[in-house]
N, C-alpha and C positions, 0 to 999 in steps of 0.2 A: 503495501498498500507505498504511494507518497502522494505529497502535500506539500502544495505552495502556502506557505504566509507571508504577512503583510501587515507591519502596525505606522503607524505615523502619529504625532504627538508632540502639540503647540502649548506652549505657558508663556504668559506672560504676568507681571507684575512690579508696578510703581506704587510707591509708597515715597507720601512725602513728607520733613519733617519741616519742626523752626522750633531751631533753639539759637536765640542768638541770629541768626542766616537762614536761612528759606536754602534747600537743600532735596535735592529731588534722587530717588535712588530706582532705576530703571533694571528691571531683572528678563531676558529673555533666551528661552531654551529651545528647541525645534527638533526633535530624534527620529530616525524614519529606518525602521528594521524590515529587514528578506530574507524568510530563509525557506532552504526545502528539503524535507525528510523523505528518507525511506525506511525500510521498513526496521532496519537495527542501525541504522544512524544516517546523520543532517548535516549538513552546513549552514548560518545563517551572515550576515553581513550585516552591520550598522552605526549609522551614524549619525553624532549630536553635536550640536552645532550652543553652546552658550556664550550670553554678551553680557555683560553688567555694568549699567552706567552709573557711576558718580559723579555729579553735578554738586562745586564745580571743576571736582577729581577730571581725570584722563580715565577712559576704558578701559576693562577688560574683555578681550576676547578667550575662547579655543575652541577647536575644532577639534572632532577625533574619530578617530574610524578606525572601527575592530571585527576584523573575523573572526567568525568560531567553528567552530567542528568537534562534534562529538562522537561518540561507536556505544552499545548496547552490550555489555558484554555478556551479560542474561534479562530478567524481566528487571531484577531489584540494582543492577551494577550498570556505571556507566563510565567513560574514561572522557573527559572533555580539552578540548585544545583554546587557547587563548592569545590571540595575537592583536595589540592596540598601536595604532601611533597620534600621536598628540600634538598639535600646534597650537603656538597661539599667538598671540599681536606682537607681544614685549617679550624681553626674554626674563619669563616668568619662573621655567627650569632650570633647575642646580646642575652645574660642571661637572665633574669629575674632581676640583678642589674644593667643593662645598660654596661656587658662587654662583648667583641668580646671573649667567652669560647664554643660555641655551633659547632656544625659540620654541623647540619642539622635542620630542623624547618620546619612545618603544617601551613598551611593555609586553610581556605575555604569564603566560599563567599555563598550570596542568594539573587536575583533579581529580581524582578518583572521590564520588560519589555511590552512597547506595541508598537503597532504600527501602526503610521496617519498613 
């Protein structure tokens, strides 16, 4: 049995505060997911965009692309792999020396899951 799946989520949150000065804080996120499932394996791709605006300060934008794959060993056990690439508008990620000099990073994950 094979199946395609897709999901899209959009969120916006605006907040205004008056504490000595008028400031506005706005957060926006967009997530899109596409996946394919077979009998005992599946693969998916997810895109996430996150924007945060601080008036009068600068904006903070990040984009993430994540690739996921899994294999069902039996009806209760699953092995899952994930590879992601994240990029930002500013140097928000740390380099090997612990300084915020990078505008992107990669991450990966491996999981063995068991359902009870």
